[in-house]
N, C-alpha and C positions, 0 to 999 in steps of 0.2 A: 170109897176115898182111897183106902188104904191100895185096892186093884188098880187107880188111876197112878199114884203119887208111884207104885211100883215099875209100873208100866213105864212112866217118862222116863225114871231113872236108868232104867235096862236100855232104854234108846237113845238116852243119852251116852250112858257107857258104851254101848254098840258103836257109836257112830265115832266116839274118841279113838276106841281101842282100832277099828279097821282102819280110819283114818293114818293114824300114828304108824301104820303098817309100810301106806303107800307114801307119805310126804319122809323127804331124809331131811328136812331141816326140823328144827326142834318146836313144838308146838307152846302155845301160851295157855297153860290153864290157871286160871284164877279162881278164888274164894274172897268173894267180898262180903259186905254189909252196906247196905243199901236204903236208903231214907227215900221215901215218894212214892212215883207213879200215881195212887190214886189218895193222896192227901198224907196223911203221916203215919204211913203204913213202913215197918220194918222189915225187910226182906233180905233174907241170906241167898246170895244168889252163886252159882256156880258157872265160869264164863270160860268157852276155848275160842282161841283165835287161832287159826292154820299159820304155821309159821311163816310160810314163804305167799301167801293169799291176805288177800286185803278183807276176806270176810270172816264171818266167824258165826257162832251161836250160842245161847245161856237157857240157864234153867234157876227158876226160883219160884221162892215159896216166901209167905210173909204174914205179918198179923199185926194188929194197930194196939194190941194190948192195955186196949179202953175200958170204962166201969159200963160204960152205959151204951155205947157204939160201937160192938165188937167185927171187926172186919179181919176177913181171910180170905188170901189168893195161893192161888199156884198155877204154874204156866212155863213157857217158853218163847223163845223169839231168836230171830234172825238181824246180822247188823252188816254193814257194809261201812268202811273205812277209806277216808279220802285223807292224803297225806304220806309223806316218805321219810317222816323223822318219827321219833318217839311220841310226838302230838298229833292227835289224827281229829278230823271232822269226822263225827259217826250219825249213820242216818239205818235204822233198823225198823221192825215191827215185832210185834209181840201178841200172842194170845193167850189169856190169862181165864181162870176162872174164878170168879171174884163172888164172895160170900158175905153180905153184910147183915147182924142181926141187932136190930133197934130194941136194947132191953126197955129202955124207959125213953119217950117221948116228951116227959114232961121236966126233964132235968139234962141238962148239957153240961157235959164235963170238957176235957180236953181234950177230946176225940176228933180231931179234924178230919173227916174221910169224906170225899164224895163217892156215892150219893151218901147223906145223910139220913136214908131210909131204909129199911130192909129191904131185900133182893137177893136172890141168888140167879147169876146169871154170866155169860161171857163178856170176857172185856176184850176188845181187840184196840191196840193202840200204837202210834208210833213215836220214835225216840230220834231225835234233834239234840244233839251235843257235842260234848268235847272230851274226848279218849286220851290220858296220858299214860304211857307207862312209864314208871322207872327202871332201877336194876331189879328190884323184886318185889312190884307193886304198881297198881293200879289206880289211878281216879279216874272218874266219870262224873259230868255233871251237864243237865241239860232240861229239856222241854218232854213231856209225855202224854201229850191230849191224847183222847179216847174216846169210843163209842159203846154204850151197852144199849139196851133196847128201849129202854127210857129216855133216851136223848146222849149228849156230848158230856163228856168227864173232861173238865182242866185237871194238868200234873205237870210234875215236874219230878227231878230225881237227884239226887246227890249220892256217889257210891266211892269207896275206899277200900282196897281189896290187898290181898297177899297173893302173887303170881308163883307159879312151882312149875 
């Protein structure tokens, strides 16, 4: 797991550094807190939008921190933005590793996670939503349905971040 996290982090930083040398326009880097994707999972997300382009990528890691159904997710995605102002229609795709551990099947707490059973799988999803850049902030919200090997996973997200 540490190898996967380290490899993804090196990949993201390598693309950021190499593309920063090519582009003359400043890039938008964002660190954000995201609620959603596969239920109430709290994600910490790094987002990079190329300054003069309408696309970018993101890397995230998250958990639900519940008592009876623990979820962990890590992965990355790409997106394309439609619009010319600070508000955009966002369309993107993600690939995440999703691990859900059902600790107790006869007790239910406040752990609203899809799927609600133990699994270790890859989660492929799409993002369809709204993105708004502020002076030093980013706001995102939308739908993020996905697929795992067991079937369809509904989803949505809400995100607030700091741009640097």
